[in-house]
C-alpha positions as CSV (number, residue, x, y, z in Angstrom):
1,M,0.0,0.0,0.0
2,K,1.4,3.3,-1.1
3,K,0.9,6.3,1.2
4,V,0.4,9.3,-1.1
5,A,-0.2,12.9,-0.1
6,V,-1.3,15.6,-2.5
7,V,-1.0,19.3,-1.7
8,S,-3.9,21.0,-3.5
9,K,-5.7,24.3,-3.8
10,N,-9.3,24.6,-2.6
11,I,-10.6,21.0,-3.0
12,C,-14.1,22.1,-4.2
13,Q,-12.5,24.0,-7.1
14,V,-10.2,21.1,-8.0
15,L,-12.9,18.5,-8.1
16,A,-15.3,20.8,-10.0
17,G,-12.7,21.0,-12.8
18,G,-14.3,21.3,-16.2
19,A,-14.7,24.5,-18.2
20,K,-14.9,26.8,-15.2
21,Y,-11.2,26.3,-14.3
22,G,-7.9,26.1,-16.1
23,G,-6.2,22.9,-17.3
24,G,-3.9,22.7,-14.3
25,I,-6.9,22.5,-11.9
26,V,-8.5,19.8,-14.2
27,V,-5.3,17.8,-14.1
28,T,-5.0,17.9,-10.3
29,G,-8.7,17.0,-9.9
30,N,-8.4,14.0,-12.2
31,L,-5.2,12.9,-10.5
32,I,-6.9,12.9,-7.1
33,R,-9.8,10.9,-8.5
34,A,-7.5,8.4,-10.0
35,Y,-5.6,7.8,-6.8
36,A,-8.9,7.7,-4.8
37,N,-10.0,4.8,-7.0
38,M,-6.8,2.7,-6.6
39,N,-7.0,-0.1,-4.1
40,D,-3.2,0.0,-3.5
41,V,-3.1,3.7,-2.6
42,E,-3.9,5.4,0.7
43,L,-4.5,9.0,-0.2
44,T,-4.3,12.1,1.9
45,V,-5.1,15.6,0.4
46,F,-4.0,18.8,2.0
47,T,-6.2,21.8,1.1
48,E,-7.4,25.1,2.3
49,I,-10.5,25.4,4.6
50,D,-13.5,24.3,2.5
51,S,-16.9,23.3,3.8
52,S,-17.2,20.9,0.8
53,A,-13.8,19.2,1.4
54,S,-14.8,15.6,1.4
55,I,-13.9,12.8,-1.1
56,D,-14.8,9.2,-0.9
57,N,-11.8,7.0,0.1
58,V,-9.6,10.0,0.8
59,R,-8.4,11.6,4.1
60,V,-8.8,15.4,3.7
61,I,-6.7,17.7,6.0
62,E,-7.8,21.3,5.9
63,I,-5.1,23.9,6.5
64,P,-6.3,27.2,8.0
65,Y,-4.0,29.4,5.9
66,P,-3.9,30.7,2.3
67,Y,-2.5,28.2,-0.2
68,S,0.3,30.6,-1.3
69,S,1.5,31.6,2.2
70,D,4.5,30.3,4.2
71,S,2.2,29.4,7.1
72,Y,0.4,27.0,4.8
73,I,3.6,25.2,3.9
74,D,4.9,25.2,7.5
75,E,1.6,23.6,8.8
76,I,1.9,20.9,6.2
77,D,5.5,20.3,7.1
78,K,4.6,19.6,10.7
79,I,2.2,16.8,9.6
80,V,4.4,15.4,6.9
81,K,7.4,15.0,9.2
82,K,5.2,12.9,11.6
83,E,3.9,10.5,9.0
84,N,5.7,8.1,6.7
85,F,4.4,9.2,3.3
86,D,5.9,7.4,0.3
87,I,5.2,10.4,-1.9
88,V,4.3,14.0,-1.2
89,L,3.1,15.6,-4.4
90,S,2.5,19.3,-4.9
91,A,1.3,21.3,-7.9
92,N,3.8,24.1,-8.7
93,I,4.9,24.5,-5.1
94,P,8.2,22.6,-4.7
95,Q,9.0,23.9,-1.2
96,L,10.3,21.0,0.9
97,Y,8.1,18.4,-0.9
98,H,9.4,15.3,-2.6
99,T,7.6,15.6,-5.9
100,C,6.3,18.7,-7.7
101,L,3.9,18.6,-10.6
102,L,4.8,21.3,-13.1
103,Q,1.8,22.0,-15.2
104,C,2.1,25.6,-16.3
105,H,4.7,27.9,-17.6
106,S,6.8,29.9,-15.1
107,P,6.2,33.7,-14.8
108,Q,9.8,34.1,-16.1
109,Y,9.0,32.2,-19.3
110,K,5.9,34.2,-20.0
111,C,7.8,37.4,-19.3
112,N,10.7,36.5,-21.6
113,N,8.4,35.7,-24.5
114,L,6.6,39.1,-24.5
115,P,7.6,41.8,-27.0
116,F,10.4,44.0,-25.7
117,L,8.3,46.9,-24.3
118,L,5.8,44.6,-22.6
119,R,8.6,42.5,-21.3
120,N,10.1,45.4,-19.4
121,L,6.8,46.6,-18.1
122,K,6.2,43.1,-16.8
123,K,9.5,43.1,-15.0
124,V,8.5,46.3,-13.3
125,F,4.9,45.7,-12.5
126,G,5.0,41.9,-12.1
127,R,8.2,41.9,-10.0
128,K,6.4,40.5,-7.0
129,K,5.2,37.4,-8.8
130,L,8.6,36.9,-10.4
131,D,10.3,37.1,-7.1
132,W,7.8,34.8,-5.4
133,S,8.5,32.0,-7.9
134,I,12.2,32.3,-7.5
135,K,11.8,32.1,-3.7
136,R,9.7,28.9,-4.1
137,F,12.4,27.2,-6.2
138,K,15.1,27.6,-3.6
139,N,16.2,24.8,-1.2
140,I,15.0,22.0,-3.5
141,E,17.9,19.6,-3.1
142,D,15.6,16.6,-2.4
143,C,12.7,17.6,-4.7
144,R,11.9,15.9,-8.0
145,F,9.7,17.2,-10.7
146,I,7.1,15.9,-13.1
147,A,6.5,18.1,-16.1
148,V,3.4,17.8,-18.3
149,S,5.5,18.3,-21.5
150,E,9.1,18.8,-22.8
151,I,8.4,22.5,-23.3
152,I,7.6,22.8,-19.6
153,K,10.7,20.8,-18.7
154,K,12.9,23.1,-20.8
155,D,11.3,26.2,-19.2
156,Y,12.1,25.2,-15.6
157,Q,15.6,23.9,-16.6
158,E,16.5,27.2,-18.1
159,N,14.8,29.6,-15.7
160,F,15.6,27.8,-12.4
161,N,18.7,25.8,-13.3
162,I,17.1,22.5,-12.4
163,P,19.1,19.6,-13.8
164,S,17.5,17.6,-16.6
165,E,17.7,14.3,-14.7
166,R,15.5,15.7,-11.9
167,I,12.6,16.5,-14.3
168,R,10.6,13.7,-15.9
169,V,7.9,14.2,-18.5
170,V,4.5,12.5,-18.0
171,Y,1.8,13.6,-20.4
172,P,-1.7,14.2,-19.0
173,A,-4.8,12.4,-20.2
174,C,-8.5,12.8,-21.1
175,T,-11.6,11.0,-20.0
176,K,-12.8,8.3,-22.4
177,V,-16.1,9.1,-24.0
178,F,-16.6,6.5,-26.7
179,D,-15.5,2.9,-27.0
180,T,-15.4,3.2,-30.8
181,L,-14.9,6.1,-33.2
182,P,-18.1,8.1,-33.7
183,E,-19.5,8.3,-37.2
184,I,-17.7,11.0,-39.2
185,K,-20.0,12.9,-41.5
186,K,-19.1,15.5,-44.2
187,N,-20.8,18.8,-44.0
188,T,-21.2,21.4,-46.8
189,N,-18.5,23.5,-45.2
190,I,-15.8,22.5,-42.7
191,T,-16.4,23.8,-39.1
192,F,-13.4,25.0,-37.1
193,G,-13.6,25.1,-33.3
194,I,-11.5,27.1,-30.9
195,V,-11.6,27.7,-27.1
196,A,-10.4,31.3,-27.0
197,N,-12.0,32.8,-23.8
198,S,-11.3,36.1,-25.4
199,S,-7.6,35.7,-24.5
200,F,-4.9,37.1,-26.7
201,N,-2.6,34.2,-25.6
202,K,-5.2,31.6,-26.9
203,G,-5.0,33.0,-30.4
204,G,-8.7,33.7,-31.1
205,N,-7.9,37.0,-32.8
206,L,-5.2,35.3,-34.9
207,L,-7.5,32.6,-36.2
208,L,-10.2,35.0,-37.1
209,F,-7.7,37.2,-38.9
210,V,-6.4,34.2,-40.9
211,L,-9.8,32.9,-41.7
212,G,-10.9,36.4,-42.8
213,L,-8.1,36.5,-45.3
214,L,-9.0,33.1,-46.6
215,K,-12.7,34.2,-46.9
216,L,-11.5,37.0,-49.1
217,C,-9.7,34.4,-51.2
218,G,-13.0,32.5,-51.7
219,Y,-12.7,29.7,-49.1
220,N,-15.8,28.7,-47.3
221,F,-16.0,27.5,-43.7
222,R,-17.7,27.9,-40.4
223,V,-16.2,28.8,-37.0
224,K,-17.5,27.9,-33.5
225,I,-15.7,29.9,-30.9
226,I,-16.0,29.6,-27.1
227,A,-15.5,33.2,-26.0
228,P,-17.6,34.4,-23.1
229,K,-16.6,38.1,-23.6
230,F,-17.0,38.0,-27.3
231,R,-19.6,40.8,-27.4
232,R,-17.2,43.1,-25.5
233,D,-14.1,42.1,-27.4
234,F,-13.7,44.9,-30.0
235,V,-10.9,43.2,-31.8
236,M,-12.8,40.0,-32.4
237,Q,-15.9,42.0,-33.3
238,G,-13.9,44.2,-35.7
239,L,-12.3,41.2,-37.4
240,V,-15.7,39.6,-38.0
241,N,-17.2,42.7,-39.3
242,V,-14.3,43.8,-41.5
243,F,-14.1,40.4,-43.2
244,G,-17.9,39.9,-43.4
245,M,-17.9,36.7,-41.3
246,N,-21.1,37.4,-39.3
247,K,-22.9,34.5,-40.9
248,C,-20.1,32.0,-40.5
249,V,-18.8,32.7,-37.0
250,E,-20.8,31.5,-34.0
251,A,-19.6,32.7,-30.5
252,I,-20.8,30.7,-27.5
253,P,-20.2,31.1,-23.7
254,K,-18.2,28.7,-21.5
255,Q,-19.6,25.3,-21.6
256,S,-20.4,23.2,-18.5
257,D,-20.4,20.2,-20.8
258,M,-18.1,20.3,-23.8
259,K,-19.7,17.3,-25.6
260,G,-22.0,19.5,-27.6
261,F,-19.1,21.6,-28.7
262,Y,-16.8,18.8,-29.7
263,S,-19.6,16.9,-31.5
264,T,-20.5,19.9,-33.8
265,I,-17.0,20.8,-35.0
266,D,-14.8,19.1,-37.6
267,V,-11.4,20.4,-36.5
268,L,-10.2,22.0,-33.3
269,V,-7.6,24.8,-33.6
270,L,-5.1,25.6,-30.8
271,P,-3.1,28.6,-31.9
272,S,-1.9,29.6,-28.4
273,I,1.3,31.6,-27.8
274,N,2.0,29.8,-24.6
275,E,0.4,26.4,-23.7
276,A,1.9,24.1,-21.2
277,F,0.0,21.1,-22.7
278,G,-3.5,21.7,-24.1
279,L,-6.0,19.3,-22.6
280,V,-8.7,20.6,-25.0
281,V,-6.8,19.0,-27.9
282,L,-6.7,15.6,-26.4
283,E,-10.4,15.9,-25.4
284,A,-11.3,16.8,-29.0
285,M,-9.3,13.9,-30.3
286,A,-11.4,11.6,-28.0
287,F,-14.3,12.7,-30.2
288,G,-12.4,11.8,-33.3
289,K,-11.6,15.4,-34.2
290,P,-8.1,16.1,-35.7
291,C,-6.5,19.3,-34.4
292,I,-4.4,22.1,-35.7
293,V,-1.9,22.8,-33.0
294,S,0.7,25.6,-32.4
295,S,4.3,24.5,-32.2
296,T,4.5,26.3,-28.8
297,A,2.0,24.0,-27.2
298,G,3.1,21.0,-25.2
299,I,0.6,18.7,-26.8
300,A,2.3,19.3,-30.2
301,E,4.8,16.6,-28.9
302,I,2.2,13.9,-29.4
303,I,0.8,15.2,-32.7
304,N,2.3,13.6,-35.8
305,S,1.6,13.8,-39.6
306,Q,-1.1,11.1,-39.2
307,N,-3.2,12.2,-36.3
308,G,-3.2,16.1,-36.7
309,F,-1.4,19.1,-37.8
310,V,1.3,21.2,-36.2
311,F,2.2,24.7,-37.5
312,N,5.1,27.1,-36.6
313,R,3.7,29.7,-34.3
314,R,6.4,32.2,-35.3
315,K,5.4,32.0,-39.0
316,L,2.0,33.4,-40.0
317,S,2.5,32.0,-43.5
318,D,2.8,28.5,-42.0
319,F,-0.5,28.8,-40.1
320,I,-2.2,30.0,-43.2
321,Q,-0.9,27.2,-45.3
322,T,-1.9,24.6,-42.7
323,I,-5.4,25.9,-42.6
324,I,-5.6,25.8,-46.4
325,K,-4.2,22.2,-46.4
326,V,-6.9,21.0,-43.9
327,I,-9.7,22.7,-45.9
328,K,-8.5,21.0,-49.1
329,I,-8.3,17.6,-47.5
330,Y,-11.7,18.0,-46.0
331,N,-13.3,19.2,-49.3
332,E,-11.3,17.0,-51.8
333,K,-10.0,14.0,-50.0
334,F,-12.6,13.3,-47.3
335,S,-11.5,9.6,-46.9
336,R,-8.1,10.8,-46.0
337,F,-9.6,13.3,-43.5
338,K,-11.4,10.3,-41.9
339,D,-8.1,8.6,-41.5
340,Y,-6.9,11.6,-39.5
341,C,-10.1,11.3,-37.4
342,K,-9.4,7.6,-36.7
343,N,-5.8,8.2,-35.8
344,A,-6.7,11.1,-33.5
345,F,-9.2,8.9,-31.7
346,E,-6.8,6.1,-31.3
347,T,-4.1,8.4,-30.0
348,S,-6.4,9.8,-27.3
349,G,-7.0,6.3,-26.0
350,I,-3.3,5.9,-25.1
351,Y,-3.5,8.6,-22.5
352,T,-5.8,7.7,-19.5
353,W,-5.8,9.3,-16.0
354,E,-5.0,6.0,-14.4
355,K,-1.8,5.6,-16.5
356,F,-0.9,9.2,-15.8
357,A,-1.3,8.6,-12.0
358,R,0.6,5.3,-12.2
359,K,3.5,6.9,-14.1
360,I,3.8,9.6,-11.5
361,L,3.9,7.0,-8.8
362,E,6.6,5.0,-10.6
363,S,8.7,8.1,-11.4
364,S,8.4,9.4,-7.9
365,S,9.2,6.1,-6.2
366,A,12.3,5.6,-8.4
367,D,13.5,9.1,-7.5
368,R,12.7,8.5,-3.8
369,E,15.2,5.7,-3.4
370,G,18.0,6.9,-1.1
371,V,16.1,10.0,0.0
372,N,15.2,9.9,3.7
373,R,13.8,13.4,4.2
374,Y,10.7,12.5,6.2
């Protein structure tokens, strides 16, 4: 029996997961569920005070301090040192814990990838957050790391001087929806889908701009975009109006259940500037939807020439050519498009939450040998 401890944010938020929260919260929530369902794991979860903090088969310990405070960490340390945990796993807080799950880019990475002027403004006005992350990554001699992608591994290697051998990559997963590939039907026009949340980083503006240019060139398509603030986003509104795309662009709010969204698109597009992994892509693939993915997204590492499309985020021309290629395959070689759907579906089946949780256990246990910190 493995004694596992997970240090988490508010447990209610974690277990809610879904569209209301970011990918990191969804990963943590599904990891907790996976361990809770394992007969050979005894799970303890440390969390903030939460009236809803209860999970079947899990001991929940509520800490009466904010998650990001030193007091929160100190209180957990007192408990951890008294108990013989095999693994203490934390999400982006490595302070004194054996294993840290790295599931988002560091503030340093995000800052360094901004344009020159914005980068310097970030260094001034975001100094507190940058300093906080540096503080958290001190005194980590016994800590090991699990990164959700090679991109994230490289980020923390370069920005915090963490040796490569102390960071292992374990790709997250998606929940299985279908046992067999759903029927793939051809529509009059291809439908692109994007989860943009009106965020510049997510690339919603870029996709609308590119599709607007293609519309002027005579290409036909539809776009379904999840963007809760679409009506107040003057850039998106302007692009739709300037290129005359009012009839082919459908903006919808955040979805509590993404099934309807995935079922009504043909291709998902992820043109993010920064994306640690990209769970939305794997979820779309589980519906048999091939995806167009930015080279700066972690999930691009599991996309190949048979199950999807990866474009160079630094070259607008490459994004345009990739969109055109997909439209032509859909319109002129639909049987080939269905092969992409089949391969995408099969790829999604490789990554399950149980495998994800097991690999973390295996990696952490191997690294734990010879470490007698607790």
